[in-house]
C-alpha positions as CSV (number, residue, x, y, z in Angstrom):
1,M,0.0,0.1,-0.2
2,P,1.3,3.6,-0.9
3,T,2.5,5.9,1.9
4,I,1.7,9.6,1.7
5,C,3.4,12.0,4.0
6,F,2.8,15.7,4.8
7,R,4.3,18.5,6.9
8,C,2.6,20.0,9.9
9,S,3.7,22.0,13.0
10,E,4.0,20.5,16.4
11,A,0.7,21.9,17.6
12,E,-1.0,20.7,14.6
13,K,0.5,17.1,15.1
14,A,-0.7,17.3,18.8
15,E,-4.4,18.2,17.7
16,L,-4.5,15.4,14.9
17,E,-3.3,13.0,17.8
18,V,-6.0,14.0,20.0
19,R,-8.8,14.1,17.4
20,A,-7.5,10.9,15.9
21,N,-7.6,9.0,19.3
22,G,-4.3,7.4,18.2
23,E,-5.6,6.2,14.8
24,I,-4.2,9.0,12.6
25,S,-4.1,7.2,9.3
26,A,-7.9,5.7,9.7
27,Y,-8.8,9.4,10.9
28,I,-7.1,11.2,8.0
29,R,-8.6,8.7,5.6
30,A,-12.2,8.8,7.0
31,R,-12.3,12.9,7.0
32,L,-10.7,12.8,3.4
33,F,-13.2,10.0,2.0
34,N,-16.2,11.1,4.0
35,E,-16.4,7.7,5.8
36,D,-17.2,8.8,9.1
37,D,-20.5,8.3,10.5
38,V,-21.8,11.7,12.3
39,K,-24.7,9.8,14.1
40,P,-22.5,8.7,17.1
41,L,-21.2,12.1,17.4
42,L,-24.6,13.7,17.6
43,E,-25.5,11.1,20.3
44,Q,-22.3,11.9,22.3
45,L,-23.6,15.6,22.1
46,L,-27.0,14.9,23.2
47,L,-26.1,12.4,26.2
48,R,-23.7,15.5,27.5
49,F,-26.6,17.9,27.6
50,D,-28.7,18.1,30.6
51,P,-31.3,20.6,30.5
52,T,-32.0,20.2,34.3
53,E,-28.4,20.7,35.4
54,S,-28.3,23.7,37.8
55,G,-26.6,26.5,36.2
56,G,-26.8,25.4,32.8
57,P,-28.9,26.3,29.9
58,G,-32.6,25.6,29.9
59,Y,-34.3,23.5,27.1
60,G,-35.6,26.8,25.7
61,S,-32.2,28.7,25.5
62,M,-30.7,25.4,24.0
63,E,-33.2,25.2,21.6
64,G,-32.6,29.0,20.7
65,L,-28.8,28.4,20.4
66,L,-29.4,25.5,18.0
67,A,-31.7,27.2,15.8
68,E,-29.4,30.2,15.8
69,V,-26.4,28.1,14.9
70,L,-28.6,26.2,12.0
71,L,-29.4,29.6,10.4
72,L,-26.0,31.1,10.5
73,L,-24.4,27.9,8.9
74,R,-27.2,27.8,6.3
75,M,-26.4,31.3,5.5
76,T,-22.9,30.6,4.6
77,M,-23.3,27.4,2.9
78,K,-24.0,27.1,-1.0
79,P,-27.3,25.2,-1.8
80,D,-25.5,22.3,-3.2
81,V,-23.6,21.9,0.1
82,Q,-27.0,22.3,2.0
83,R,-28.7,19.6,-0.2
84,E,-25.7,17.1,0.8
85,A,-26.1,17.8,4.3
86,R,-30.0,17.3,4.0
87,A,-29.3,14.2,2.2
88,E,-26.9,12.6,4.6
89,V,-29.3,13.7,7.5
90,E,-32.1,11.4,5.6
91,R,-29.5,8.6,5.2
92,L,-29.1,8.5,9.1
93,G,-32.8,8.0,9.4
94,L,-33.2,11.5,11.1
95,P,-36.1,14.0,10.3
96,V,-35.0,16.9,8.2
97,W,-35.5,20.4,9.5
98,A,-37.2,22.6,6.8
99,T,-38.6,26.0,6.8
100,E,-42.1,26.6,5.9
């Protein structure tokens, strides 16, 4: 199997090692060739959010935050990128959010 090398800073290398969880080649292949599944990441994020936690954001404020982030992302993405994102959400079996 061919090998490809590239240069990066020490800080970039350290960040890559953390993100890749020790599996740098697999991580880079997944990121480059879109093999990573976002559903486990979404599940992790949802499990970490506890709306009842004291001092934390309530459900309403989290809902507003998510809506704002979604709108900002949509405003910066080209229509073809938005279509690809919606197709991935559908592929994962999740409901697609649409404005009316």
